C-alpha positions as CSV (number, residue, x, y, z in Angstrom):
1,G,-5.4,16.9,32.7
2,Y,-6.5,15.9,29.3
3,V,-4.1,13.7,27.4
4,D,-5.6,15.0,24.1
5,Q,-4.8,18.5,25.3
6,R,-4.6,20.1,21.9
7,D,-8.2,19.1,21.1
8,A,-9.3,20.2,24.6
9,A,-7.4,23.4,24.5
10,A,-6.0,22.3,27.9
11,P,-2.7,23.2,29.6
12,P,0.3,20.9,29.2
13,L,0.1,17.8,31.5
14,D,3.3,18.6,33.4
15,E,1.9,22.1,34.1
16,I,-1.3,20.6,35.5
17,I,0.8,18.5,37.9
18,C,2.9,21.4,38.9
19,R,-0.1,23.8,39.5
20,G,-2.0,21.1,41.3
21,S,1.0,20.5,43.7
22,N,1.3,24.3,44.2
23,L,-2.4,24.5,45.1
24,G,-2.1,21.6,47.5
25,C,-4.1,19.1,45.4
26,R,-3.9,15.6,46.6
27,V,-5.0,13.9,43.4
28,V,-4.4,14.5,39.7
29,L,-6.6,12.9,37.0
30,F,-5.4,12.1,33.5
31,D,-8.3,11.5,31.1
32,T,-9.4,11.9,27.5
33,W,-11.5,14.9,26.4
34,N,-12.7,13.5,23.1
35,K,-14.0,10.0,23.7
36,A,-14.1,9.4,20.0
37,S,-10.3,9.9,19.6
38,G,-9.4,6.6,21.3
39,N,-8.3,5.6,24.7
40,I,-5.6,7.2,26.9
41,F,-3.0,4.9,25.4
42,D,-3.7,6.1,21.9
43,H,-2.4,9.5,23.1
44,L,0.4,8.7,25.5
45,D,2.5,5.5,25.9
46,V,3.1,3.6,29.1
47,P,6.5,5.1,29.9
48,D,5.2,8.7,29.6
49,L,2.2,8.0,31.7
50,R,4.3,6.2,34.3
51,G,6.6,9.2,34.4
52,F,3.7,11.5,35.0
53,R,2.5,9.2,37.7
54,Q,5.9,9.1,39.4
55,T,6.1,12.9,39.3
56,A,2.7,13.3,40.8
57,N,3.5,10.7,43.5
58,A,6.8,12.5,44.3
59,L,4.8,15.7,44.8
60,G,2.5,13.9,47.2
61,M,-0.4,13.5,44.8
62,N,-2.3,10.3,43.9
63,F,-2.6,9.6,40.2
64,V,-5.9,8.7,38.6
65,L,-5.9,7.1,35.2
66,A,-9.1,7.3,33.0
67,G,-9.9,7.8,29.4
68,S,-11.8,5.0,27.7
69,V,-10.1,2.4,29.8
70,R,-11.4,-1.1,28.9
71,N,-10.4,-4.7,29.5
72,D,-8.1,-4.7,26.4
73,C,-5.7,-2.2,28.0
74,L,-5.5,-3.6,31.5
75,S,-1.9,-4.7,31.1
76,A,-0.9,-1.2,30.2
77,V,-2.9,0.2,33.1
78,A,-1.0,-2.2,35.4
79,E,2.3,-1.0,34.0
80,V,1.4,2.6,34.7
81,A,0.4,1.6,38.3
82,P,-2.0,4.4,39.1
83,Q,-3.5,4.7,42.5
84,V,-7.0,4.8,41.0
85,V,-8.5,3.8,37.7
86,G,-11.6,5.7,36.5
87,V,-14.1,4.0,34.2
88,R,-17.5,4.7,32.8
89,G,-18.1,2.8,29.5
90,A,-16.3,-0.3,30.8
91,A,-18.8,-0.5,33.7
92,C,-21.9,0.2,31.6
93,H,-24.3,-2.2,29.9
94,K,-22.9,-3.1,26.5
95,F,-20.0,-0.7,27.1
96,Q,-22.3,2.3,26.3
97,R,-21.3,5.4,28.3
98,G,-24.9,6.6,28.5
99,A,-26.2,3.3,29.7
100,T,-26.8,2.3,33.3
101,I,-23.8,1.2,35.3
102,D,-23.9,-2.6,35.4
103,G,-22.6,-4.0,38.7
104,L,-21.6,-7.3,37.2
105,M,-19.5,-5.5,34.5
106,L,-17.9,-3.3,37.1
107,S,-17.1,-6.4,39.2
108,R,-15.6,-8.3,36.3
109,F,-13.5,-5.2,35.3
110,R,-12.2,-4.9,38.8
111,S,-11.4,-8.6,39.0
112,R,-9.5,-8.6,35.7
113,L,-7.5,-5.6,36.8
114,N,-6.7,-7.2,40.1
115,D,-5.6,-10.4,38.2
116,V,-3.3,-8.4,35.8
117,Q,-1.8,-6.5,38.7
118,R,-1.1,-9.7,40.7
119,F,0.5,-11.3,37.6
120,R,2.8,-8.2,37.2
121,R,4.0,-8.0,40.8
122,P,7.5,-9.4,41.3
């Protein structure tokens, strides 16, 4: 589902989860449609995203979080606790979405996310 649903003319996010569950989907992706309108956290706050994740999980679906996710929002990502994080720009040379994926940048992103997640665990 697109978190900037009005711009994307997309269905409401709770409806996406419900329809996905009814169709037997095992994964739901939350993303941004308009990459120029900010990252996912510019559209929804952590408690709302965590609530959508919990609903999806309760219905047997994994939750994927994407939408201009970069290193500066990894603490928020860890708080939402998605099963998967989708990235493009954060893994590309000079953070340019159209550039080639840079293995070192992807590795660094993953390492930072793992560090944040370890720090947040009780």
